[in-house]
C-alpha positions as CSV (number, residue, x, y, z in Angstrom):
1,M,-22.1,4.1,-23.2
2,E,-21.0,6.6,-21.4
3,L,-22.6,5.5,-18.0
4,V,-21.2,2.2,-18.7
5,L,-17.5,3.8,-19.3
6,K,-17.5,5.6,-16.7
7,I,-18.9,2.8,-14.3
8,V,-15.6,0.7,-15.8
9,L,-13.1,3.7,-14.9
10,V,-14.8,3.8,-11.4
11,I,-14.0,0.1,-11.1
12,A,-10.3,0.3,-12.1
13,S,-9.4,3.3,-10.0
14,L,-11.0,1.3,-7.0
15,G,-8.8,-1.5,-7.7
16,L,-6.0,0.4,-8.9
17,I,-5.7,2.1,-5.1
18,A,-6.8,-1.3,-3.7
19,V,-3.8,-3.1,-5.6
20,V,-1.2,-0.4,-4.4
21,L,-2.2,-0.4,-1.0
22,L,-1.5,-4.6,-1.0
23,Q,2.1,-3.8,-1.6
24,P,4.5,-4.3,1.1
25,G,6.7,-0.9,1.6
26,K,9.7,-1.0,0.9
27,S,11.8,-0.5,4.5
28,S,14.1,2.7,4.7
29,G,16.2,3.8,7.6
30,L,18.6,1.4,9.3
31,S,15.6,-0.9,10.4
32,G,15.7,-1.4,7.0
33,A,19.2,-1.7,6.5
34,I,19.3,-4.8,8.9
35,S,16.3,-6.8,7.6
36,G,17.5,-6.5,4.1
37,G,20.7,-7.8,4.7
38,A,18.7,-10.7,6.5
39,E,16.6,-10.9,3.7
40,H,19.4,-10.8,1.3
41,L,21.4,-13.3,3.4
42,F,18.5,-16.2,4.1
43,G,16.4,-15.4,0.9
44,K,12.8,-14.1,0.1
45,Q,11.5,-16.7,-2.2
46,K,7.9,-16.9,-0.8
47,A,6.8,-13.4,-1.1
48,R,8.4,-12.9,-4.5
49,G,6.0,-14.2,-6.3
50,L,3.2,-12.3,-4.5
51,E,5.2,-9.1,-4.9
52,L,5.9,-9.6,-8.8
53,F,2.0,-10.6,-9.4
54,L,1.0,-7.1,-7.5
55,S,3.5,-5.1,-9.8
56,R,2.4,-6.5,-13.0
57,L,-1.4,-6.1,-11.7
58,T,-0.6,-2.7,-10.9
59,I,0.9,-1.8,-14.2
60,G,-2.1,-3.3,-16.2
61,L,-4.7,-1.2,-13.8
62,A,-2.7,1.8,-14.4
63,A,-2.6,1.4,-18.3
64,A,-6.4,0.2,-18.1
65,F,-7.0,3.3,-16.3
66,F,-5.3,5.7,-18.1
67,I,-7.0,4.5,-21.7
68,L,-10.2,4.6,-19.9
69,S,-9.4,8.4,-18.8
70,L,-8.4,9.4,-22.0
71,V,-11.6,7.7,-23.6
72,A,-14.2,8.8,-21.2
73,A,-12.7,12.2,-21.5
74,Y,-13.0,11.6,-25.8
75,F,-17.1,11.0,-25.2
76,V,-17.7,13.4,-22.5
77,K,-16.1,15.9,-25.2
78,L,-18.5,14.6,-28.0
79,G,-21.6,14.6,-25.7
């Protein structure tokens, strides 16, 4: 049981890393202000669905990682 839990924890952590790296970065500085204004003016509808999906997936994987870490620590302490 402990081995299976550790394997699932590693898979969840790798998935969380991948999803975080797939998210688009927030533009900062003057170039971000210019492109942000253009996106606001013309809209950014196509990428919005993907950003929302990645955001929700990140939250789900982070919660799974947190819970799996607590359960794995509990099982390691018992054994």
